[in-house]
C-alpha positions in Angstrom: 0.0 0.1 0.0 1.6 3.3 -1.1 1.1 6.2 1.3 2.2 9.7 1.2 2.5 12.5 3.7 0.6 15.5 2.2 2.1 18.9 3.1 -0.8 21.5 3.3 0.3 25.0 2.1 -1.4 28.0 3.9 -2.1 30.7 1.5 -2.6 33.3 4.4 0.3 33.0 6.9 -2.1 34.3 9.7 -4.4 31.2 9.3 -3.2 27.6 9.6 -5.9 26.4 7.3 -6.9 25.6 3.8 -10.6 25.5 2.4 -11.7 24.9 -1.1 -14.7 23.5 -3.1 -14.0 20.6 -5.4 -16.0 19.3 -8.3 -15.7 15.9 -9.9 -17.5 14.4 -12.9 -15.5 11.3 -13.3 -14.8 8.2 -11.3 -11.7 8.7 -9.1 -10.0 6.7 -6.4 -7.5 8.7 -4.4 -4.2 7.6 -2.8 -3.9 6.8 0.8 -2.4 9.8 2.5 -2.3 11.7 5.8 -1.4 15.2 7.0 -1.0 16.8 10.4 -4.0 19.0 9.9 -7.6 17.9 10.9 -9.8 17.6 7.9 -13.5 18.1 7.5 -15.5 17.1 4.4 -19.0 18.5 3.5 -20.8 17.2 0.4 -23.0 19.6 -1.5 -24.1 17.4 -4.3 -23.5 13.7 -5.3 -22.0 10.8 -3.5 -18.5 10.3 -1.9 -17.0 7.2 -0.3 -14.2 7.9 2.3 -11.9 5.1 3.4 -10.5 5.3 6.8 -8.2 2.7 8.3 -11.1 0.7 10.0 -14.1 1.9 8.2 -15.7 3.0 4.9 -18.0 6.1 5.1 -20.5 6.8 2.3 -21.5 10.3 2.1 -24.4 12.1 0.2 -25.6 15.7 0.1 -25.7 17.4 3.4 -23.3 14.9 5.1 -20.2 15.9 7.1 -17.2 13.9 7.9 -14.3 14.5 10.4 -10.8 13.1 9.8 -8.3 13.3 12.7 -4.7 14.7 12.6 -2.3 12.2 10.7 -5.1 9.7 10.2 -4.8 7.6 7.0 -7.5 8.1 4.5 -8.5 8.0 0.8 -11.7 8.8 -1.1 -13.7 7.5 -4.1 -16.1 9.0 -6.3 -18.5 7.4 -8.7 -19.0 8.4 -12.5 -22.8 8.3 -12.3 -23.3 11.8 -11.1 -21.4 15.0 -10.5 -19.8 15.4 -7.1 -19.4 18.9 -5.3 -18.0 19.0 -1.9 -16.0 21.3 0.5 -12.7 20.3 1.8 -11.5 22.0 5.1 -8.1 21.4 6.6 -6.8 23.2 9.6 -4.2 22.9 12.4 -6.4 22.5 15.4 -3.8 23.4 17.9 -3.4 26.9 16.2 -6.9 27.9 17.3 -6.5 27.2 21.0 -5.6 30.5 22.7 -5.3 31.4 26.4 -9.1 31.1 26.9 -9.2 27.5 25.4 -5.9 26.0 26.2 -7.4 23.9 29.0 -9.6 22.1 26.5 -6.7 21.2 24.1 -6.2 17.9 26.0 -9.7 17.0 25.0 -8.8 16.7 21.5 -5.5 15.0 21.8 -5.4 11.9 19.7 -3.1 9.7 21.8 -5.6 7.0 22.2 -7.7 7.2 19.0 -8.5 9.5 16.1 -10.9 12.2 16.2 -12.9 10.6 13.5 -14.5 8.6 16.4 -16.7 11.7 16.8 -18.4 11.1 13.4 -21.2 9.5 15.4 -22.3 13.0 16.5 -23.2 13.8 12.9 -25.0 10.5 12.3 -27.0 10.7 15.5 -27.8 14.4 15.5 -29.0 16.0 12.2 -29.2 19.5 13.7 -25.5 19.4 14.6 -24.6 18.0 11.3 -26.5 20.9 9.6 -24.9 23.5 12.0 -21.3 22.1 11.2 -22.1 22.1 7.4 -23.1 25.8 7.6 -19.9 26.7 9.4 -17.8 25.1 6.8 -19.7 26.7 4.0 -19.4 30.1 5.8 -15.6 29.6 6.3 -15.3 28.9 2.5 -17.4 31.9 1.7 -15.2 34.1 4.1 -12.1 32.9 2.5 -13.4 33.5 -1.0 -14.6 37.0 -0.4 -11.8 38.1 1.8 -13.7 41.0 3.3 -11.9 43.1 5.9 -11.6 41.0 9.0 -12.2 37.7 7.5 -9.3 36.1 9.4 -11.3 37.0 12.6 -14.5 35.4 11.1 -12.7 32.2 10.2 -11.1 32.0 13.6 -14.6 32.4 15.3 -16.2 29.8 13.0 -13.4 27.2 13.7 -14.0 27.8 17.4 -17.6 27.3 17.0 -17.0 23.9 15.3 -14.8 23.0 18.2 -17.3 24.0 20.8 -20.2 22.2 18.9 -18.1 19.0 18.9 -17.2 19.4 22.5 -20.9 19.9 23.6 -22.3 17.4 21.2 -20.1 14.5 22.5 -22.8 12.9 24.5 -20.9 9.6 24.6 -17.9 11.4 26.1 -15.4 9.9 23.7 -13.0 12.9 23.8 -10.1 12.7 26.1 -11.8 14.2 29.1 -9.8 15.0 32.2 -10.7 16.1 35.7 -11.2 19.9 36.3 -9.2 19.5 39.5 -6.1 18.8 37.6 -6.4 22.3 36.1 -6.9 23.8 39.5 -3.8 22.0 40.7 -1.8 23.4 37.8 -3.0 27.1 38.3 0.1 28.0 40.4 2.2 26.5 37.5 0.4 28.7 34.9 0.9 31.8 37.2 4.7 30.9 37.6 5.0 30.6 33.8 3.3 33.9 33.2 5.5 35.7 35.7 8.7 34.5 34.1 7.7 34.2 30.4 10.3 36.9 29.4 13.0 35.0 31.2 14.0 31.5 32.3 11.3 29.0 33.1 12.4 26.0 35.0 10.7 22.5 35.3 12.0 22.2 38.9 10.3 25.6 39.9 7.1 24.6 38.3 6.9 21.3 40.0 7.6 23.0 43.3 4.8 25.4 42.5 2.3 22.5 42.1 3.8 20.7 45.1 4.5 17.7 42.9 7.8 15.6 42.5 9.8 16.7 39.4 9.5 13.3 37.7 5.8 12.9 38.4 5.1 16.5 37.3 6.6 16.0 33.7 4.1 13.2 33.1 1.2 14.9 34.9 1.6 18.1 33.0 1.3 16.2 29.6 -1.5 14.1 30.8 -3.6 17.1 31.8 -2.8 19.5 28.8 -1.9 17.1 26.1 1.4 18.6 25.4 4.7 18.6 27.3 5.6 21.3 29.8 8.5 22.7 27.6 6.4 22.7 24.5 3.7 24.7 26.3 6.3 27.2 27.6 8.0 27.5 24.2 4.7 28.0 22.3 3.8 30.9 24.8 7.3 32.3 24.2 7.0 32.1 20.4 3.5 33.7 20.4 5.0 36.6 22.3 7.9 36.7 19.7 5.5 36.8 16.9 3.8 39.9 18.4 7.1 41.7 19.0 8.3 41.0 15.4 5.2 42.6 14.0 4.7 45.5 16.4 8.4 46.6 17.2 11.2 47.6 14.9 14.0 45.7 16.6 16.4 43.1 15.6 15.6 39.4 15.7 18.3 39.0 18.4 16.7 41.6 20.5 13.3 39.7 20.2 15.0 36.6 21.4 16.3 38.5 24.4 12.9 39.9 25.2 11.4 36.4 25.4 14.3 34.9 27.4 15.8 33.0 24.5 19.1 34.8 24.1 20.7 31.7 22.4 19.9 32.4 18.8 20.4 28.8 17.6 17.8 27.7 20.1 15.5 30.6 19.4 15.6 29.9 15.6 15.1 26.2 16.1 12.2 26.6 18.4 10.6 29.4 16.3 10.9 27.2 13.2 9.4 24.2 14.9 6.2 26.2 15.5 6.0 28.3 12.4 8.0 26.2 9.8 10.0 29.4 9.0 12.7 31.5 10.5 11.8 34.7 12.5 13.1 36.9 9.6 11.0 34.9 7.1 7.8 35.2 9.4 8.2 39.0 9.7 8.9 39.6 6.0 5.9 37.2 5.0 3.4 38.7 7.5 4.2 42.3 6.8 4.1 41.7 3.0 0.7 40.1 3.4 -0.8 43.1 5.3 0.4 45.7 2.6 
């Protein structure tokens, strides 16, 4: 079985997503592939078969399908009738800001893919129609590109996430205890106080009154990402803002976020944004002209 890793290119660097409407009038069987982005399909007209690792889903007009991050899939269309459908791919983690980071762990796919949530669309026609309309609106916002469409797209994606969260009546998402977040509150406060300097795992574990070795596992279990990845993501988000609002060198930006080692700053920044700080600033400023 031939499999390829599809690289999704984002036209707008401010939005980690791609959306388009596709039309087919001939029979086509796609290749097995995967990508780090979550994918949603919404059929407008015709029929589409989607092959996941453990099931085949047959979609008709009005149907919606969710495919998890890095989940193998392929699709097949028939030649009997035209097929029109939306394809929406987005980096889910990109849309969890400070207000929603606590819910990121719910959508972690360490145990099973997000496609397990497709039961929501099968069992609840109202939610299926609601998600369909969100995807259609995202495509319309993207197509028209009116002022502020980036904000509109972000809001619509958050509505999708919220609808999935509240629609999961079988509680298949990776739910955790709210007491875990309360226990980590002193850790978040410690990180915020020191985000412009050095942040140490030892100090964070002491703030939570947890042993160092247990803390590392505990933090990842609760939030779905490692402690250092969480800290670095906050530092890089701060760096992005400084790069776009202050006329200072990249080295000075690194100093301001507590990453004076340029090699480490560049490596961490590139891991998050797939480009260097210089490239990020240039690309973002050019896009806004």
